[in-house]
C-alpha positions as CSV (number, residue, x, y, z in Angstrom):
1,M,75.5,106.4,91.5
2,W,75.8,105.4,87.5
3,S,75.4,102.7,85.1
4,D,76.4,102.7,81.7
5,R,73.8,105.0,80.6
6,S,72.9,107.4,83.5
7,L,74.8,109.4,86.3
8,R,73.3,110.4,89.8
9,V,75.2,112.3,92.3
10,L,74.0,112.8,95.4
11,D,73.7,114.8,98.3
12,A,74.9,114.2,101.8
13,D,71.0,114.0,102.8
14,L,70.7,111.3,99.7
15,T,68.8,114.4,97.9
16,V,69.9,114.2,94.2
17,A,72.1,117.1,93.2
18,L,73.2,116.1,89.7
19,A,71.6,114.0,86.8
20,W,72.6,113.3,83.6
21,E,71.7,111.1,80.8
22,P,74.1,110.6,78.0
23,S,73.0,110.4,74.5
24,D,76.0,108.9,72.4
25,E,76.3,105.5,71.9
26,D,80.0,105.1,74.1
27,P,79.0,102.8,77.3
28,I,80.1,104.5,80.9
29,L,83.1,102.4,82.2
30,A,83.7,104.7,85.4
31,V,83.1,108.0,86.4
32,G,84.6,110.7,88.6
33,V,82.5,113.8,90.1
34,A,84.7,117.0,91.2
35,P,84.3,117.8,94.9
36,D,82.5,120.6,94.4
37,R,80.2,119.0,91.8
38,S,80.9,121.9,89.2
39,R,82.3,118.5,86.5
40,F,82.4,115.2,86.0
41,A,84.3,112.7,84.4
42,L,83.4,109.6,82.3
43,L,86.0,107.3,81.4
44,G,85.3,105.1,77.9
45,P,86.3,102.0,75.9
46,R,88.8,104.7,73.9
47,Q,88.7,107.9,75.7
48,V,87.9,109.9,78.5
49,Q,86.2,113.4,78.9
50,V,85.1,115.9,81.3
51,R,81.8,117.5,81.4
52,S,80.7,120.6,83.4
53,A,77.7,120.0,85.9
54,D,74.8,120.6,83.0
55,G,76.5,118.0,80.5
56,R,78.6,120.2,78.1
57,V,81.9,118.6,77.1
58,R,84.4,120.6,78.1
59,W,87.4,118.4,77.0
60,A,88.1,114.9,75.7
61,V,91.2,112.6,74.8
62,E,92.2,109.6,73.7
63,H,93.4,107.5,77.3
64,G,96.3,104.9,75.3
65,R,94.1,102.0,75.7
66,A,90.9,99.9,74.5
67,L,89.1,99.0,77.3
68,S,86.7,96.2,77.1
69,T,83.2,96.5,78.9
70,G,83.5,93.4,80.6
71,W,85.9,92.5,83.7
72,P,87.8,94.2,84.7
73,R,86.5,97.5,84.9
74,P,88.5,100.6,84.9
75,T,88.2,103.1,87.5
76,C,88.8,107.2,87.7
77,H,88.8,110.0,90.5
78,L,88.2,114.0,89.4
79,S,89.9,115.7,92.5
80,G,89.6,119.1,94.1
81,D,93.6,120.3,92.8
82,N,92.3,119.8,88.7
83,L,93.8,116.3,88.1
84,L,92.2,113.5,86.6
85,W,93.2,109.8,88.0
86,L,92.7,106.9,85.3
87,F,93.0,103.2,86.8
88,L,93.4,101.2,83.3
89,P,93.9,97.6,83.5
90,D,96.1,95.9,81.1
91,G,96.7,92.6,80.3
92,S,100.4,93.6,79.3
93,G,100.5,95.7,82.9
94,D,97.8,97.8,84.7
95,Q,98.6,101.5,84.4
96,L,97.8,104.4,86.6
97,V,97.7,107.6,84.2
98,V,97.2,111.3,85.6
99,L,96.0,114.1,83.6
100,D,95.4,117.8,83.8
101,A,92.0,118.1,83.8
102,S,92.0,122.0,83.9
103,G,94.2,122.0,80.7
104,G,92.4,120.0,77.9
105,G,93.4,116.9,79.8
106,T,97.4,117.1,79.1
107,E,99.0,114.3,80.5
108,V,101.2,114.5,83.6
109,D,102.6,111.3,84.0
110,R,101.6,107.5,83.3
111,R,103.2,104.4,85.2
112,L,102.9,101.1,84.8
113,L,102.1,99.0,87.7
114,Q,103.0,95.6,89.1
115,T,99.6,94.0,88.8
116,V,97.8,92.9,85.2
117,D,94.2,93.0,85.0
118,G,93.4,94.0,88.2
119,S,90.3,95.5,89.8
120,A,90.8,99.1,91.6
121,T,89.5,101.4,94.0
122,F,91.0,105.2,94.7
123,V,90.5,105.8,98.4
124,L,91.0,109.7,99.4
125,G,92.0,111.5,102.4
126,A,90.0,114.7,103.2
127,N,92.7,117.0,103.0
128,R,93.1,115.3,99.2
129,Q,96.9,116.0,99.5
130,H,97.6,112.0,99.0
131,V,95.2,109.7,96.9
132,G,95.4,106.1,97.7
133,L,94.7,103.2,95.3
134,H,94.1,99.9,96.2
135,I,94.1,97.2,93.6
136,S,92.9,93.5,94.0
137,V,94.3,90.6,91.9
138,G,92.4,87.5,92.6
139,P,91.6,86.3,96.3
140,E,95.1,86.3,97.6
141,T,96.7,89.0,95.6
142,C,96.9,92.6,96.6
143,L,99.3,96.2,96.1
144,S,98.4,99.5,97.8
145,H,99.4,102.9,97.1
146,R,99.7,105.9,98.0
147,W,100.5,108.8,95.4
148,T,100.9,112.4,95.8
149,T,101.9,115.3,92.6
150,D,104.3,117.3,93.4
151,D,104.9,119.8,90.9
152,R,101.9,118.5,88.6
153,R,105.0,117.3,86.6
154,L,106.3,114.6,88.8
155,L,103.8,111.7,90.3
156,A,105.5,109.9,93.5
157,G,104.3,107.3,95.3
158,H,105.0,104.6,97.3
159,T,103.8,101.1,98.3
160,L,101.5,100.3,101.2
161,N,102.3,97.1,103.5
162,G,98.6,96.6,104.1
163,C,95.9,96.1,101.7
164,L,94.2,99.6,101.7
165,A,90.3,99.7,102.7
166,D,89.5,103.4,103.9
167,M,91.3,106.4,105.5
168,N,90.7,108.4,108.4
169,A,89.1,111.8,107.6
170,S,92.9,113.7,108.3
171,G,94.2,110.7,106.1
172,S,96.6,110.1,109.7
173,F,95.8,106.6,109.1
174,Y,94.1,104.1,107.1
175,L,92.2,100.7,107.6
176,S,94.3,97.6,106.1
177,M,92.0,94.1,105.6
178,P,92.9,90.6,105.1
179,H,93.2,90.2,101.7
180,G,95.1,86.9,101.4
181,S,97.0,87.6,104.5
182,G,94.5,87.1,107.7
183,W,95.7,90.3,109.4
184,I,93.3,93.6,110.2
185,A,95.4,96.6,110.9
186,I,95.4,100.0,111.4
187,R,98.4,101.6,109.8
188,D,99.8,105.3,110.1
189,G,99.4,107.2,107.1
190,A,103.0,109.2,107.5
191,D,105.4,106.1,107.6
192,D,103.0,103.0,107.3
193,S,103.6,101.4,110.3
194,A,100.7,99.3,112.3
195,R,99.7,101.1,115.2
196,V,97.9,97.8,116.1
197,E,96.9,94.5,114.0
198,R,95.4,91.5,114.7
199,R,94.3,88.3,112.7
200,Y,90.9,87.8,112.0
201,D,90.8,84.7,113.2
202,D,91.1,86.5,116.7
203,I,88.1,88.1,116.8
204,P,85.8,86.3,119.5
205,E,82.9,84.6,118.3
206,F,83.4,85.1,114.4
207,G,87.3,84.4,113.7
208,D,86.8,81.5,115.8
209,S,84.0,79.5,113.7
210,D,84.5,77.6,110.2
211,D,81.2,79.7,109.6
212,Y,82.3,83.2,109.2
213,R,84.7,84.5,106.5
214,M,85.2,88.4,106.2
215,H,84.8,90.2,102.9
216,E,86.8,93.4,101.7
217,A,84.1,95.5,102.1
218,A,84.7,98.1,105.1
219,A,84.4,101.5,106.0
220,V,86.5,103.9,108.6
221,V,83.1,105.5,110.4
222,S,85.5,107.8,112.8
223,D,89.0,108.0,114.3
224,D,87.5,105.8,117.1
225,W,85.6,103.2,115.0
226,V,85.9,101.1,112.0
227,L,83.3,99.0,110.4
228,V,84.0,95.3,108.4
229,G,81.9,92.7,106.8
230,V,81.8,88.9,108.0
231,A,79.4,86.6,106.4
232,T,78.0,83.1,106.8
233,D,77.7,80.6,103.9
234,Q,73.9,80.2,105.5
235,G,72.7,82.7,103.2
236,D,73.2,86.1,101.3
237,A,73.0,88.3,104.6
238,E,76.0,89.6,106.5
239,Q,76.9,91.0,109.5
240,H,78.6,94.2,110.3
241,L,81.2,94.5,113.0
242,L,82.1,97.6,114.9
243,L,85.7,97.1,115.5
244,S,87.7,100.3,117.8
245,T,91.0,101.8,116.2
246,R,92.8,101.2,119.6
247,T,92.8,97.9,120.1
248,L,90.3,96.5,117.0
249,R,88.6,94.6,119.6
250,P,84.7,94.3,118.5
251,Q,82.2,96.4,119.9
252,T,79.1,95.3,118.8
253,V,77.3,93.7,116.2
254,M,74.9,96.4,114.3
255,D,71.3,95.8,114.6
256,Y,69.3,97.6,111.1
257,G,66.4,95.7,112.1
258,M,66.7,94.2,108.6
259,D,69.5,91.9,106.5
260,V,72.2,93.7,104.4
261,P,73.7,91.9,101.5
262,Q,76.9,91.0,101.4
263,N,79.5,93.5,100.6
264,S,77.0,96.4,101.5
265,I,79.6,98.7,103.3
266,R,80.3,102.0,102.0
267,S,82.7,104.8,103.2
268,S,80.7,108.4,104.2
269,G,83.7,110.0,105.0
270,G,84.9,109.4,108.1
271,Q,82.7,111.7,109.9
272,G,80.8,109.1,112.0
273,H,78.9,107.9,109.3
274,W,78.8,104.8,106.9
275,L,76.5,103.8,104.1
276,T,75.1,100.7,103.2
277,Y,73.8,99.8,99.6
278,D,71.7,97.0,98.5
279,A,72.0,96.4,94.8
280,R,69.1,94.4,94.4
281,L,66.8,96.8,95.4
282,G,68.4,99.7,94.5
283,V,68.3,101.1,98.0
284,L,71.3,103.1,99.6
285,R,70.6,104.3,103.5
286,R,72.8,106.7,105.6
287,W,73.8,105.8,109.3
288,Q,75.4,107.5,112.3
289,L,76.4,106.4,115.6
290,R,74.6,107.8,119.0
291,E,76.9,110.1,120.9
292,P,78.6,108.8,123.2
293,H,80.1,105.7,122.8
294,T,83.0,103.8,124.2
295,D,85.0,100.6,123.3
296,E,85.4,99.6,126.9
297,V,81.9,98.2,127.3
298,E,80.2,95.7,125.0
299,G,77.1,96.1,124.4
300,Q,74.7,97.2,121.3
301,L,75.2,101.0,120.4
302,A,72.3,102.5,119.1
303,L,71.5,104.0,115.6
304,L,69.8,107.1,114.1
């Protein structure tokens, strides 16, 4: 959890594991935290820096772009293999930059992407052998990639057919959302083929009604379940549908005992948990499905 002037890293039980507030004047545009929480990266308008957990600067380098504090925002990810990934939006062409976090920020590679002033999200598999990058450019266009680093000098990647929303824990499949296409899909992580796909219009009681619309907020809950959000034009609340990864058939509408705002779903690693975030109240909640559950019987699943 971060703002322009502060950073909080939470444990799985949502207690604060790391807290830091900067004393310099540069605003924080994006943050990346190492999986072991030993370091964190801060991306500013002109430079990126990596600090140790106590806030001491390990290194800082210019990233080669003059970024504004407005929209679109850059994104960064500090991986467990000492690589720092940067997405830098640009009016002349967005860029993906990879730096060696253990070597003082030495540039590993820099690639010009096929988007302009996009909004990007890094999506990670638990094995961290691949890094997914989803770039949204307006309501109708998106571009998603899966990238690998073969020898820390050459960056290899390929474009995905779907609009990447989240991966399962092993990286064997990913959830693709209907960004402009109308299709939801579970796509294979190896060859990008569709294991199962369904038009949003075909979801009973939701897709067949003009009162509902689907947002990009979604999460892979487990190998068996994904969660997607649908909203109505009647207010700011959102309903969350639990879909089977085998059929993309809706199992239930989640009953949290309270309203949740639109775009509130956050991924939590695909191990049976997910998060909801209420930006108005500043409240983060972690949820878990009770066992057993099945996609053969309709009905509300209980929540812990």
